[in-house]
N, CA, C and O atoms as a Tripos MOL2 file, in Angstrom:
@<TRIPOS>MOLECULE
protein
  320   319    80     0     0
PROTEIN
NO_CHARGES

@<TRIPOS>ATOM
      1 N         107.9570   20.2230  108.4320 N.3       1 UNK1
      2 CA        106.4610   19.7390  108.3960 C.3       1 UNK1
      3 C         106.3630   18.9250  109.6750 C.2       1 UNK1
      4 O         105.4180   19.1810  110.4210 O.2       1 UNK1
      5 N         107.2420   17.9580  110.0260 N.am      2 UNK2
      6 CA        107.0790   17.0830  111.0200 C.3       2 UNK2
      7 C         107.0870   17.8030  112.3580 C.2       2 UNK2
      8 O         106.3960   17.3530  113.2710 O.2       2 UNK2
      9 N         107.8590   18.9440  112.5400 N.am      3 UNK3
     10 CA        107.8750   19.7790  113.7560 C.3       3 UNK3
     11 C         106.4780   20.2890  113.9770 C.2       3 UNK3
     12 O         105.9510   20.2580  115.0890 O.2       3 UNK3
     13 N         105.8970   20.7500  112.9200 N.am      4 UNK4
     14 CA        104.6640   21.5390  112.9150 C.3       4 UNK4
     15 C         103.5470   20.5720  113.5690 C.2       4 UNK4
     16 O         102.7960   20.9160  114.4810 O.2       4 UNK4
     17 N         103.5650   19.3020  112.9480 N.am      5 UNK5
     18 CA        102.6680   18.3340  113.3130 C.3       5 UNK5
     19 C         102.8680   17.9360  114.8220 C.2       5 UNK5
     20 O         101.9030   17.8060  115.5760 O.2       5 UNK5
     21 N         104.0710   17.7630  115.1920 N.am      6 UNK6
     22 CA        104.3520   17.4350  116.5840 C.3       6 UNK6
     23 C         103.8830   18.5720  117.5070 C.2       6 UNK6
     24 O         103.3620   18.3190  118.5930 O.2       6 UNK6
     25 N         104.0730   19.8270  117.0660 N.am      7 UNK7
     26 CA        103.6730   20.9470  117.8740 C.3       7 UNK7
     27 C         102.0810   21.0460  118.0030 C.2       7 UNK7
     28 O         101.5140   21.4390  119.0220 O.2       7 UNK7
     29 N         101.4820   20.6650  116.9100 N.am      8 UNK8
     30 CA         99.9490   20.5760  116.9430 C.3       8 UNK8
     31 C          99.4750   19.5010  117.9090 C.2       8 UNK8
     32 O          98.4980   19.6760  118.6370 O.2       8 UNK8
     33 N         100.1760   18.4120  117.8960 N.am      9 UNK9
     34 CA         99.7100   17.3140  118.9290 C.3       9 UNK9
     35 C          99.9550   17.7080  120.3150 C.2       9 UNK9
     36 O          99.1350   17.4990  121.2080 O.2       9 UNK9
     37 N         101.0900   18.2830  120.4950 N.am     10 UNK10
     38 CA        101.3520   18.6970  121.9050 C.3      10 UNK10
     39 C         100.3640   19.8170  122.2970 C.2      10 UNK10
     40 O          99.9250   19.8110  123.4470 O.2      10 UNK10
     41 N         100.0190   20.6790  121.5190 N.am     11 UNK11
     42 CA         99.0430   21.7700  121.8080 C.3      11 UNK11
     43 C          97.7070   21.1200  122.0500 C.2      11 UNK11
     44 O          97.0290   21.5370  122.9890 O.2      11 UNK11
     45 N          97.2920   20.2030  121.3450 N.am     12 UNK12
     46 CA         95.9790   19.5680  121.4990 C.3      12 UNK12
     47 C          95.8550   18.8280  122.6520 C.2      12 UNK12
     48 O          94.8240   18.8540  123.3250 O.2      12 UNK12
     49 N          96.9520   18.0800  122.9730 N.am     13 UNK13
     50 CA         97.1320   17.2810  124.2660 C.3      13 UNK13
     51 C          97.1680   18.1100  125.5220 C.2      13 UNK13
     52 O          96.6800   17.6500  126.5550 O.2      13 UNK13
     53 N          97.7240   19.3170  125.4950 N.am     14 UNK14
     54 CA         97.6720   20.2050  126.5990 C.3      14 UNK14
     55 C          96.2960   20.8710  126.8680 C.2      14 UNK14
     56 O          95.8340   21.0870  127.9880 O.2      14 UNK14
     57 N          95.6810   21.1790  125.6260 N.am     15 UNK15
     58 CA         94.3780   21.8360  125.6070 C.3      15 UNK15
     59 C          93.2930   20.8040  126.1870 C.2      15 UNK15
     60 O          92.3670   21.2110  126.8890 O.2      15 UNK15
     61 N          93.4420   19.5340  125.8810 N.am     16 UNK16
     62 CA         92.4990   18.5370  126.3580 C.3      16 UNK16
     63 C          92.7980   18.2330  127.8970 C.2      16 UNK16
     64 O          91.8640   17.9760  128.6560 O.2      16 UNK16
     65 N          94.0190   18.2650  128.3080 N.am     17 UNK17
     66 CA         94.2450   18.0480  129.6610 C.3      17 UNK17
     67 C          93.6450   19.2510  130.5680 C.2      17 UNK17
     68 O          93.0190   19.0390  131.6060 O.2      17 UNK17
     69 N          93.8950   20.4490  130.0830 N.am     18 UNK18
     70 CA         93.3340   21.6630  130.8300 C.3      18 UNK18
     71 C          91.8760   21.6060  130.7300 C.2      18 UNK18
     72 O          91.2550   21.9550  131.7340 O.2      18 UNK18
     73 N          91.2030   21.2210  129.6810 N.am     19 UNK19
     74 CA         89.7600   21.1690  129.5400 C.3      19 UNK19
     75 C          89.1080   20.2200  130.5250 C.2      19 UNK19
     76 O          88.1150   20.5110  131.1920 O.2      19 UNK19
     77 N          89.7680   19.0240  130.5650 N.am     20 UNK20
     78 CA         89.1000   17.9410  131.2570 C.3      20 UNK20
     79 C          89.4680   18.1350  132.7630 C.2      20 UNK20
     80 O          88.9110   17.3920  133.5720 O.2      20 UNK20
     81 N          90.3010   19.0090  133.1810 N.am     21 UNK21
     82 CA         90.4820   19.4150  134.5560 C.3      21 UNK21
     83 C          89.5900   20.7220  134.9190 C.2      21 UNK21
     84 O          88.9940   20.8060  135.9930 O.2      21 UNK21
     85 N          89.5590   21.6180  134.0410 N.am     22 UNK22
     86 CA         88.7710   22.7290  134.3160 C.3      22 UNK22
     87 C          87.2920   22.6640  134.4050 C.2      22 UNK22
     88 O          86.6350   23.2930  135.2350 O.2      22 UNK22
     89 N          86.7900   21.8480  133.4790 N.am     23 UNK23
     90 CA         85.3580   21.7680  133.6100 C.3      23 UNK23
     91 C          84.7670   21.0580  134.7600 C.2      23 UNK23
     92 O          83.6900   21.4930  135.1690 O.2      23 UNK23
     93 N          85.3090   20.0040  135.3700 N.am     24 UNK24
     94 CA         84.8110   19.4590  136.5370 C.3      24 UNK24
     95 C          84.9820   20.3660  137.7440 C.2      24 UNK24
     96 O          84.1290   20.4060  138.6310 O.2      24 UNK24
     97 N          86.1950   21.1610  137.7710 N.am     25 UNK25
     98 CA         86.3690   21.9850  138.9340 C.3      25 UNK25
     99 C          85.4660   23.2190  138.8350 C.2      25 UNK25
    100 O          85.0590   23.7230  139.8820 O.2      25 UNK25
    101 N          85.1190   23.7490  137.6310 N.am     26 UNK26
    102 CA         84.0940   24.7850  137.5770 C.3      26 UNK26
    103 C          82.6900   24.2600  137.9050 C.2      26 UNK26
    104 O          81.9300   24.9820  138.5500 O.2      26 UNK26
    105 N          82.3440   23.1630  137.5360 N.am     27 UNK27
    106 CA         80.9960   22.6990  137.8200 C.3      27 UNK27
    107 C          80.9210   22.5170  139.2710 C.2      27 UNK27
    108 O          79.9340   22.9460  139.8690 O.2      27 UNK27
    109 N          81.8420   21.9380  139.8810 N.am     28 UNK28
    110 CA         81.8380   21.7630  141.2690 C.3      28 UNK28
    111 C          81.7400   22.9610  142.1020 C.2      28 UNK28
    112 O          80.9830   22.9900  143.0720 O.2      28 UNK28
    113 N          82.5460   24.0440  141.7310 N.am     29 UNK29
    114 CA         82.5290   25.2250  142.3230 C.3      29 UNK29
    115 C          81.2430   25.9160  142.2380 C.2      29 UNK29
    116 O          80.7850   26.5080  143.2150 O.2      29 UNK29
    117 N          80.6050   25.8620  141.0420 N.am     30 UNK30
    118 CA         79.2910   26.6050  140.8930 C.3      30 UNK30
    119 C          78.1620   25.8260  141.4900 C.2      30 UNK30
    120 O          77.0590   26.3510  141.6490 O.2      30 UNK30
    121 N          78.4150   24.5590  141.8310 N.am     31 UNK31
    122 CA         77.2670   23.8160  142.4180 C.3      31 UNK31
    123 C          77.4520   23.8520  143.9790 C.2      31 UNK31
    124 O          76.4360   23.7680  144.6680 O.2      31 UNK31
    125 N          78.6320   23.9650  144.5600 N.am     32 UNK32
    126 CA         78.8520   23.7700  145.8800 C.3      32 UNK32
    127 C          79.2510   25.1610  146.6930 C.2      32 UNK32
    128 O          78.9830   25.3370  147.8810 O.2      32 UNK32
    129 N          79.8420   25.9840  145.9650 N.am     33 UNK33
    130 CA         80.4150   27.2100  146.6350 C.3      33 UNK33
    131 C          79.6080   28.4930  146.2820 C.2      33 UNK33
    132 O          79.1160   29.1670  147.1870 O.2      33 UNK33
    133 N          79.4760   28.8200  145.0290 N.am     34 UNK34
    134 CA         78.8710   29.9770  144.8490 C.3      34 UNK34
    135 C          78.6060   30.1880  143.2660 C.2      34 UNK34
    136 O          79.3610   29.6450  142.4590 O.2      34 UNK34
    137 N          77.5860   30.9350  142.8620 N.am     35 UNK35
    138 CA         77.4160   31.1950  141.3770 C.3      35 UNK35
    139 C          76.7680   32.5830  141.2150 C.2      35 UNK35
    140 O          76.3140   33.1900  142.1850 O.2      35 UNK35
    141 N          76.7420   33.0200  140.0790 N.am     36 UNK36
    142 CA         76.2700   34.4640  139.6230 C.3      36 UNK36
    143 C          74.8900   34.2650  139.0770 C.2      36 UNK36
    144 O          74.5920   33.3580  138.2990 O.2      36 UNK36
    145 N          74.0520   35.1960  139.5480 N.am     37 UNK37
    146 CA         72.7200   35.3280  138.9890 C.3      37 UNK37
    147 C          72.2960   36.7670  138.6500 C.2      37 UNK37
    148 O          72.7950   37.7280  139.2360 O.2      37 UNK37
    149 N          71.3240   36.8970  137.6500 N.am     38 UNK38
    150 CA         70.7950   38.2180  137.4710 C.3      38 UNK38
    151 C          69.3610   38.3990  138.2440 C.2      38 UNK38
    152 O          68.5360   37.4930  138.3590 O.2      38 UNK38
    153 N          69.2410   39.4470  138.6430 N.am     39 UNK39
    154 CA         67.8690   39.8040  139.4190 C.3      39 UNK39
    155 C          67.1990   40.7180  138.4590 C.2      39 UNK39
    156 O          67.7040   41.7990  138.1570 O.2      39 UNK39
    157 N          66.0440   40.2910  137.9640 N.am     40 UNK40
    158 CA         65.1750   41.1480  137.1140 C.3      40 UNK40
    159 C          63.8850   41.3330  137.5750 C.2      40 UNK40
    160 O          63.4720   40.4730  138.3530 O.2      40 UNK40
    161 N          63.0920   42.3140  137.2620 N.am     41 UNK41
    162 CA         61.6430   42.5780  137.7850 C.3      41 UNK41
    163 C          61.6380   43.3750  138.9880 C.2      41 UNK41
    164 O          62.6840   43.6490  139.5780 O.2      41 UNK41
    165 N          60.4300   43.7790  139.3960 N.am     42 UNK42
    166 CA         60.2260   44.5830  140.4250 C.3      42 UNK42
    167 C          59.9480   43.8720  141.8280 C.2      42 UNK42
    168 O          59.5930   44.5370  142.8010 O.2      42 UNK42
    169 N          60.1170   42.5600  141.8840 N.am     43 UNK43
    170 CA         59.9440   41.8640  143.1340 C.3      43 UNK43
    171 C          60.8200   42.2130  144.2180 C.2      43 UNK43
    172 O          60.4010   42.1470  145.3730 O.2      43 UNK43
    173 N          62.1260   42.6200  143.9340 N.am     44 UNK44
    174 CA         63.0820   42.8860  144.8330 C.3      44 UNK44
    175 C          63.2520   44.4880  145.0920 C.2      44 UNK44
    176 O          64.1480   44.8610  145.8490 O.2      44 UNK44
    177 N          62.5030   45.3100  144.5450 N.am     45 UNK45
    178 CA         62.6700   46.6990  144.6310 C.3      45 UNK45
    179 C          62.2330   47.0410  146.0470 C.2      45 UNK45
    180 O          61.2770   46.4080  146.4940 O.2      45 UNK45
    181 N          62.8420   48.0130  146.8490 N.am     46 UNK46
    182 CA         63.9220   49.0900  146.2890 C.3      46 UNK46
    183 C          65.2660   48.5410  146.5820 C.2      46 UNK46
    184 O          66.2520   49.2380  146.3410 O.2      46 UNK46
    185 N          65.4180   47.1290  147.1760 N.am     47 UNK47
    186 CA         66.8280   46.7190  147.6170 C.3      47 UNK47
    187 C          67.5590   46.4310  146.3820 C.2      47 UNK47
    188 O          68.7300   46.8120  146.3650 O.2      47 UNK47
    189 N          67.1010   45.8300  145.3350 N.am     48 UNK48
    190 CA         67.8030   45.5080  144.1210 C.3      48 UNK48
    191 C          66.8730   46.1430  142.9580 C.2      48 UNK48
    192 O          65.6530   46.2500  143.0770 O.2      48 UNK48
    193 N          67.5450   46.5170  141.9140 N.am     49 UNK49
    194 CA         66.7840   47.0360  140.6710 C.3      49 UNK49
    195 C          66.0030   48.2780  141.2850 C.2      49 UNK49
    196 O          64.7750   48.3110  141.2090 O.2      49 UNK49
    197 N          66.7500   49.3350  141.9160 N.am     50 UNK50
    198 CA         65.9910   50.4250  142.4540 C.3      50 UNK50
    199 C          65.2530   51.3170  141.4690 C.2      50 UNK50
    200 O          64.3160   52.0080  141.8690 O.2      50 UNK50
    201 N          65.6220   51.3280  140.2520 N.am     51 UNK51
    202 CA         64.9290   52.2940  139.2270 C.3      51 UNK51
    203 C          64.0160   51.4540  138.5920 C.2      51 UNK51
    204 O          64.1440   50.2340  138.6910 O.2      51 UNK51
    205 N          62.9480   52.0450  137.8370 N.am     52 UNK52
    206 CA         62.0320   51.3340  137.0390 C.3      52 UNK52
    207 C          62.4700   50.9740  135.6530 C.2      52 UNK52
    208 O          61.6960   50.3990  134.8880 O.2      52 UNK52
    209 N          63.6550   51.2880  135.3210 N.am     53 UNK53
    210 CA         64.1420   50.9980  133.8750 C.3      53 UNK53
    211 C          64.2120   49.4860  133.5610 C.2      53 UNK53
    212 O          63.6490   48.6670  134.2880 O.2      53 UNK53
    213 N          64.8500   49.1670  132.5660 N.am     54 UNK54
    214 CA         65.1000   47.8240  132.1770 C.3      54 UNK54
    215 C          66.3660   47.2220  132.6210 C.2      54 UNK54
    216 O          66.8320   46.2000  132.1150 O.2      54 UNK54
    217 N          66.9550   47.9390  133.6610 N.am     55 UNK55
    218 CA         68.3320   47.4950  134.2960 C.3      55 UNK55
    219 C          68.0360   46.3120  135.1320 C.2      55 UNK55
    220 O          66.9310   46.1830  135.6580 O.2      55 UNK55
    221 N          69.0330   45.3970  135.2810 N.am     56 UNK56
    222 CA         69.0060   44.2790  136.1560 C.3      56 UNK56
    223 C          70.3380   44.2400  136.9260 C.2      56 UNK56
    224 O          71.3850   44.5450  136.3550 O.2      56 UNK56
    225 N          70.3080   43.8790  138.1740 N.am     57 UNK57
    226 CA         71.3390   43.5540  139.0290 C.3      57 UNK57
    227 C          72.0140   42.3180  138.9110 C.2      57 UNK57
    228 O          71.3900   41.3150  138.5630 O.2      57 UNK57
    229 N          73.2210   42.2810  139.1630 N.am     58 UNK58
    230 CA         73.9760   40.8630  139.1660 C.3      58 UNK58
    231 C          74.4580   40.6480  140.5380 C.2      58 UNK58
    232 O          75.1300   41.4810  141.1470 O.2      58 UNK58
    233 N          74.0750   39.4430  141.0360 N.am     59 UNK59
    234 CA         74.3980   39.0940  142.5650 C.3      59 UNK59
    235 C          75.2260   37.8330  142.4900 C.2      59 UNK59
    236 O          75.2560   37.0680  141.5260 O.2      59 UNK59
    237 N          75.9050   37.7040  143.6360 N.am     60 UNK60
    238 CA         76.6360   36.4460  143.8360 C.3      60 UNK60
    239 C          75.9040   35.6300  144.8300 C.2      60 UNK60
    240 O          75.7530   36.0990  145.9580 O.2      60 UNK60
    241 N          75.4230   34.4390  144.5330 N.am     61 UNK61
    242 CA         74.7040   33.4810  145.3540 C.3      61 UNK61
    243 C          75.6530   32.6180  146.0910 C.2      61 UNK61
    244 O          76.3530   31.8500  145.4310 O.2      61 UNK61
    245 N          75.7720   32.6530  147.4830 N.am     62 UNK62
    246 CA         76.6410   32.0510  148.2900 C.3      62 UNK62
    247 C          76.0050   30.7350  148.7400 C.2      62 UNK62
    248 O          75.1870   30.7280  149.6600 O.2      62 UNK62
    249 N          76.3720   29.6220  148.1010 N.am     63 UNK63
    250 CA         75.8090   28.3030  148.4200 C.3      63 UNK63
    251 C          76.3180   27.6920  149.7610 C.2      63 UNK63
    252 O          75.6880   26.8970  150.4590 O.2      63 UNK63
    253 N          77.5440   28.1860  150.0020 N.am     64 UNK64
    254 CA         78.3410   27.6580  151.1480 C.3      64 UNK64
    255 C          77.5770   28.0650  152.6030 C.2      64 UNK64
    256 O          77.4910   27.3210  153.5810 O.2      64 UNK64
    257 N          77.1410   29.1970  152.5100 N.am     65 UNK65
    258 CA         76.4380   29.7850  153.8230 C.3      65 UNK65
    259 C          74.9940   29.0480  154.0730 C.2      65 UNK65
    260 O          74.4810   28.9780  155.1890 O.2      65 UNK65
    261 N          74.4910   28.5830  153.0480 N.am     66 UNK66
    262 CA         73.1920   27.9300  153.1240 C.3      66 UNK66
    263 C          73.4420   26.4970  153.5760 C.2      66 UNK66
    264 O          72.6990   25.9850  154.4140 O.2      66 UNK66
    265 N          74.4430   25.8510  153.0550 N.am     67 UNK67
    266 CA         74.8110   24.5250  153.5130 C.3      67 UNK67
    267 C          75.2760   24.4580  154.9910 C.2      67 UNK67
    268 O          75.1620   23.4140  155.6340 O.2      67 UNK67
    269 N          75.7870   25.5570  155.5020 N.am     68 UNK68
    270 CA         76.2580   25.7290  156.8860 C.3      68 UNK68
    271 C          75.2510   26.2330  157.9170 C.2      68 UNK68
    272 O          75.5060   26.3630  159.1140 O.2      68 UNK68
    273 N          74.0250   26.5180  157.3080 N.am     69 UNK69
    274 CA         73.0180   27.2310  158.1580 C.3      69 UNK69
    275 C          73.3960   28.5880  158.7120 C.2      69 UNK69
    276 O          73.0130   28.9000  159.8390 O.2      69 UNK69
    277 N          74.1300   29.4130  157.9760 N.am     70 UNK70
    278 CA         74.5580   30.7320  158.3700 C.3      70 UNK70
    279 C          73.7170   31.7650  157.7780 C.2      70 UNK70
    280 O          74.2760   32.7430  157.2830 O.2      70 UNK70
    281 N          72.3560   31.6690  157.7650 N.am     71 UNK71
    282 CA         71.5340   32.6470  157.2820 C.3      71 UNK71
    283 C          71.0470   33.6060  158.4980 C.2      71 UNK71
    284 O          70.5810   33.1240  159.5310 O.2      71 UNK71
    285 N          71.1740   34.8240  158.3200 N.am     72 UNK72
    286 CA         70.8020   35.6940  159.2970 C.3      72 UNK72
    287 C          69.7400   36.5570  158.8780 C.2      72 UNK72
    288 O          69.4310   36.6470  157.6900 O.2      72 UNK72
    289 N          69.1040   37.2610  159.8780 N.am     73 UNK73
    290 CA         68.0900   38.2160  159.4690 C.3      73 UNK73
    291 C          68.6400   39.2780  158.6580 C.2      73 UNK73
    292 O          69.7490   39.7460  158.9180 O.2      73 UNK73
    293 N          67.8690   39.7260  157.5970 N.am     74 UNK74
    294 CA         68.2360   40.6390  156.6970 C.3      74 UNK74
    295 C          68.9460   40.2190  155.4670 C.2      74 UNK74
    296 O          69.1290   41.0040  154.5360 O.2      74 UNK74
    297 N          69.3900   38.8570  155.4520 N.am     75 UNK75
    298 CA         69.9550   38.3250  154.1900 C.3      75 UNK75
    299 C          68.9440   38.0660  153.1050 C.2      75 UNK75
    300 O          67.7820   37.7530  153.3650 O.2      75 UNK75
    301 N          69.4140   38.2040  151.8710 N.am     76 UNK76
    302 CA         68.4760   37.9770  150.8170 C.3      76 UNK76
    303 C          68.6170   36.5330  150.3810 C.2      76 UNK76
    304 O          69.7500   36.1220  150.1300 O.2      76 UNK76
    305 N          67.5090   35.6740  150.2610 N.am     77 UNK77
    306 CA         67.6650   34.4000  149.9590 C.3      77 UNK77
    307 C          66.9750   33.9940  148.5870 C.2      77 UNK77
    308 O          65.7810   34.2140  148.3870 O.2      77 UNK77
    309 N          67.6940   33.4680  147.7840 N.am     78 UNK78
    310 CA         67.0720   33.0890  146.4420 C.3      78 UNK78
    311 C          66.6700   31.5280  146.4130 C.2      78 UNK78
    312 O          67.4120   30.6360  146.8260 O.2      78 UNK78
    313 N          65.4190   31.3310  145.8790 N.am     79 UNK79
    314 CA         64.9650   29.9700  145.6220 C.3      79 UNK79
    315 C          64.7990   29.6790  144.1160 C.2      79 UNK79
    316 O          64.2570   30.4420  143.3160 O.2      79 UNK79
    317 N          65.2840   28.5960  143.8630 N.am     80 UNK80
    318 CA         65.1440   28.1050  142.4130 C.3      80 UNK80
    319 C          64.0980   27.1720  142.1570 C.2      80 UNK80
    320 O          63.9250   26.7350  141.0190 O.2      80 UNK80
@<TRIPOS>BOND
     1     1     2 1
     2     2     3 1
     3     3     4 2
     4     3     5 am
     5     5     6 1
     6     6     7 1
     7     7     8 2
     8     7     9 am
     9     9    10 1
    10    10    11 1
    11    11    12 2
    12    11    13 am
    13    13    14 1
    14    14    15 1
    15    15    16 2
    16    15    17 am
    17    17    18 1
    18    18    19 1
    19    19    20 2
    20    19    21 am
    21    21    22 1
    22    22    23 1
    23    23    24 2
    24    23    25 am
    25    25    26 1
    26    26    27 1
    27    27    28 2
    28    27    29 am
    29    29    30 1
    30    30    31 1
    31    31    32 2
    32    31    33 am
    33    33    34 1
    34    34    35 1
    35    35    36 2
    36    35    37 am
    37    37    38 1
    38    38    39 1
    39    39    40 2
    40    39    41 am
    41    41    42 1
    42    42    43 1
    43    43    44 2
    44    43    45 am
    45    45    46 1
    46    46    47 1
    47    47    48 2
    48    47    49 am
    49    49    50 1
    50    50    51 1
    51    51    52 2
    52    51    53 am
    53    53    54 1
    54    54    55 1
    55    55    56 2
    56    55    57 am
    57    57    58 1
    58    58    59 1
    59    59    60 2
    60    59    61 am
    61    61    62 1
    62    62    63 1
    63    63    64 2
    64    63    65 am
    65    65    66 1
    66    66    67 1
    67    67    68 2
    68    67    69 am
    69    69    70 1
    70    70    71 1
    71    71    72 2
    72    71    73 am
    73    73    74 1
    74    74    75 1
    75    75    76 2
    76    75    77 am
    77    77    78 1
    78    78    79 1
    79    79    80 2
    80    79    81 am
    81    81    82 1
    82    82    83 1
    83    83    84 2
    84    83    85 am
    85    85    86 1
    86    86    87 1
    87    87    88 2
    88    87    89 am
    89    89    90 1
    90    90    91 1
    91    91    92 2
    92    91    93 am
    93    93    94 1
    94    94    95 1
    95    95    96 2
    96    95    97 am
    97    97    98 1
    98    98    99 1
    99    99   100 2
   100    99   101 am
   101   101   102 1
   102   102   103 1
   103   103   104 2
   104   103   105 am
   105   105   106 1
   106   106   107 1
   107   107   108 2
   108   107   109 am
   109   109   110 1
   110   110   111 1
   111   111   112 2
   112   111   113 am
   113   113   114 1
   114   114   115 1
   115   115   116 2
   116   115   117 am
   117   117   118 1
   118   118   119 1
   119   119   120 2
   120   119   121 am
   121   121   122 1
   122   122   123 1
   123   123   124 2
   124   123   125 am
   125   125   126 1
   126   126   127 1
   127   127   128 2
   128   127   129 am
   129   129   130 1
   130   130   131 1
   131   131   132 2
   132   131   133 am
   133   133   134 1
   134   134   135 1
   135   135   136 2
   136   135   137 am
   137   137   138 1
   138   138   139 1
   139   139   140 2
   140   139   141 am
   141   141   142 1
   142   142   143 1
   143   143   144 2
   144   143   145 am
   145   145   146 1
   146   146   147 1
   147   147   148 2
   148   147   149 am
   149   149   150 1
   150   150   151 1
   151   151   152 2
   152   151   153 am
   153   153   154 1
   154   154   155 1
   155   155   156 2
   156   155   157 am
   157   157   158 1
   158   158   159 1
   159   159   160 2
   160   159   161 am
   161   161   162 1
   162   162   163 1
   163   163   164 2
   164   163   165 am
   165   165   166 1
   166   166   167 1
   167   167   168 2
   168   167   169 am
   169   169   170 1
   170   170   171 1
   171   171   172 2
   172   171   173 am
   173   173   174 1
   174   174   175 1
   175   175   176 2
   176   175   177 am
   177   177   178 1
   178   178   179 1
   179   179   180 2
   180   179   181 am
   181   181   182 1
   182   182   183 1
   183   183   184 2
   184   183   185 am
   185   185   186 1
   186   186   187 1
   187   187   188 2
   188   187   189 am
   189   189   190 1
   190   190   191 1
   191   191   192 2
   192   191   193 am
   193   193   194 1
   194   194   195 1
   195   195   196 2
   196   195   197 am
   197   197   198 1
   198   198   199 1
   199   199   200 2
   200   199   201 am
   201   201   202 1
   202   202   203 1
   203   203   204 2
   204   203   205 am
   205   205   206 1
   206   206   207 1
   207   207   208 2
   208   207   209 am
   209   209   210 1
   210   210   211 1
   211   211   212 2
   212   211   213 am
   213   213   214 1
   214   214   215 1
   215   215   216 2
   216   215   217 am
   217   217   218 1
   218   218   219 1
   219   219   220 2
   220   219   221 am
   221   221   222 1
   222   222   223 1
   223   223   224 2
   224   223   225 am
   225   225   226 1
   226   226   227 1
   227   227   228 2
   228   227   229 am
   229   229   230 1
   230   230   231 1
   231   231   232 2
   232   231   233 am
   233   233   234 1
   234   234   235 1
   235   235   236 2
   236   235   237 am
   237   237   238 1
   238   238   239 1
   239   239   240 2
   240   239   241 am
   241   241   242 1
   242   242   243 1
   243   243   244 2
   244   243   245 am
   245   245   246 1
   246   246   247 1
   247   247   248 2
   248   247   249 am
   249   249   250 1
   250   250   251 1
   251   251   252 2
   252   251   253 am
   253   253   254 1
   254   254   255 1
   255   255   256 2
   256   255   257 am
   257   257   258 1
   258   258   259 1
   259   259   260 2
   260   259   261 am
   261   261   262 1
   262   262   263 1
   263   263   264 2
   264   263   265 am
   265   265   266 1
   266   266   267 1
   267   267   268 2
   268   267   269 am
   269   269   270 1
   270   270   271 1
   271   271   272 2
   272   271   273 am
   273   273   274 1
   274   274   275 1
   275   275   276 2
   276   275   277 am
   277   277   278 1
   278   278   279 1
   279   279   280 2
   280   279   281 am
   281   281   282 1
   282   282   283 1
   283   283   284 2
   284   283   285 am
   285   285   286 1
   286   286   287 1
   287   287   288 2
   288   287   289 am
   289   289   290 1
   290   290   291 1
   291   291   292 2
   292   291   293 am
   293   293   294 1
   294   294   295 1
   295   295   296 2
   296   295   297 am
   297   297   298 1
   298   298   299 1
   299   299   300 2
   300   299   301 am
   301   301   302 1
   302   302   303 1
   303   303   304 2
   304   303   305 am
   305   305   306 1
   306   306   307 1
   307   307   308 2
   308   307   309 am
   309   309   310 1
   310   310   311 1
   311   311   312 2
   312   311   313 am
   313   313   314 1
   314   314   315 1
   315   315   316 2
   316   315   317 am
   317   317   318 1
   318   318   319 1
   319   319   320 2
@<TRIPOS>SUBSTRUCTURE
     1 UNK1         2 RESIDUE 1 A UNK
     2 UNK2         6 RESIDUE 1 A UNK
     3 UNK3        10 RESIDUE 1 A UNK
     4 UNK4        14 RESIDUE 1 A UNK
     5 UNK5        18 RESIDUE 1 A UNK
     6 UNK6        22 RESIDUE 1 A UNK
     7 UNK7        26 RESIDUE 1 A UNK
     8 UNK8        30 RESIDUE 1 A UNK
     9 UNK9        34 RESIDUE 1 A UNK
    10 UNK10       38 RESIDUE 1 A UNK
    11 UNK11       42 RESIDUE 1 A UNK
    12 UNK12       46 RESIDUE 1 A UNK
    13 UNK13       50 RESIDUE 1 A UNK
    14 UNK14       54 RESIDUE 1 A UNK
    15 UNK15       58 RESIDUE 1 A UNK
    16 UNK16       62 RESIDUE 1 A UNK
    17 UNK17       66 RESIDUE 1 A UNK
    18 UNK18       70 RESIDUE 1 A UNK
    19 UNK19       74 RESIDUE 1 A UNK
    20 UNK20       78 RESIDUE 1 A UNK
    21 UNK21       82 RESIDUE 1 A UNK
    22 UNK22       86 RESIDUE 1 A UNK
    23 UNK23       90 RESIDUE 1 A UNK
    24 UNK24       94 RESIDUE 1 A UNK
    25 UNK25       98 RESIDUE 1 A UNK
    26 UNK26      102 RESIDUE 1 A UNK
    27 UNK27      106 RESIDUE 1 A UNK
    28 UNK28      110 RESIDUE 1 A UNK
    29 UNK29      114 RESIDUE 1 A UNK
    30 UNK30      118 RESIDUE 1 A UNK
    31 UNK31      122 RESIDUE 1 A UNK
    32 UNK32      126 RESIDUE 1 A UNK
    33 UNK33      130 RESIDUE 1 A UNK
    34 UNK34      134 RESIDUE 1 A UNK
    35 UNK35      138 RESIDUE 1 A UNK
    36 UNK36      142 RESIDUE 1 A UNK
    37 UNK37      146 RESIDUE 1 A UNK
    38 UNK38      150 RESIDUE 1 A UNK
    39 UNK39      154 RESIDUE 1 A UNK
    40 UNK40      158 RESIDUE 1 A UNK
    41 UNK41      162 RESIDUE 1 A UNK
    42 UNK42      166 RESIDUE 1 A UNK
    43 UNK43      170 RESIDUE 1 A UNK
    44 UNK44      174 RESIDUE 1 A UNK
    45 UNK45      178 RESIDUE 1 A UNK
    46 UNK46      182 RESIDUE 1 A UNK
    47 UNK47      186 RESIDUE 1 A UNK
    48 UNK48      190 RESIDUE 1 A UNK
    49 UNK49      194 RESIDUE 1 A UNK
    50 UNK50      198 RESIDUE 1 A UNK
    51 UNK51      202 RESIDUE 1 A UNK
    52 UNK52      206 RESIDUE 1 A UNK
    53 UNK53      210 RESIDUE 1 A UNK
    54 UNK54      214 RESIDUE 1 A UNK
    55 UNK55      218 RESIDUE 1 A UNK
    56 UNK56      222 RESIDUE 1 A UNK
    57 UNK57      226 RESIDUE 1 A UNK
    58 UNK58      230 RESIDUE 1 A UNK
    59 UNK59      234 RESIDUE 1 A UNK
    60 UNK60      238 RESIDUE 1 A UNK
    61 UNK61      242 RESIDUE 1 A UNK
    62 UNK62      246 RESIDUE 1 A UNK
    63 UNK63      250 RESIDUE 1 A UNK
    64 UNK64      254 RESIDUE 1 A UNK
    65 UNK65      258 RESIDUE 1 A UNK
    66 UNK66      262 RESIDUE 1 A UNK
    67 UNK67      266 RESIDUE 1 A UNK
    68 UNK68      270 RESIDUE 1 A UNK
    69 UNK69      274 RESIDUE 1 A UNK
    70 UNK70      278 RESIDUE 1 A UNK
    71 UNK71      282 RESIDUE 1 A UNK
    72 UNK72      286 RESIDUE 1 A UNK
    73 UNK73      290 RESIDUE 1 A UNK
    74 UNK74      294 RESIDUE 1 A UNK
    75 UNK75      298 RESIDUE 1 A UNK
    76 UNK76      302 RESIDUE 1 A UNK
    77 UNK77      306 RESIDUE 1 A UNK
    78 UNK78      310 RESIDUE 1 A UNK
    79 UNK79      314 RESIDUE 1 A UNK
    80 UNK80      318 RESIDUE 1 A UNK
């Protein structure tokens, strides 16, 4: 019984350490480097969502290029 209680505490401690490290790293990555977004609607046709159906495309938004002013002609820019 005592061993099971010790195992539970070690598991909880390891989970909390991993959680408190993973959450700030993930938030920083999504804010500074890149994030994933869905493109819906007809506004980006025919480049994205080429069919008239209910399908939506998933794109990777690169925040890093915008911060370094590396936008070139032909790039798709998303405004929030």
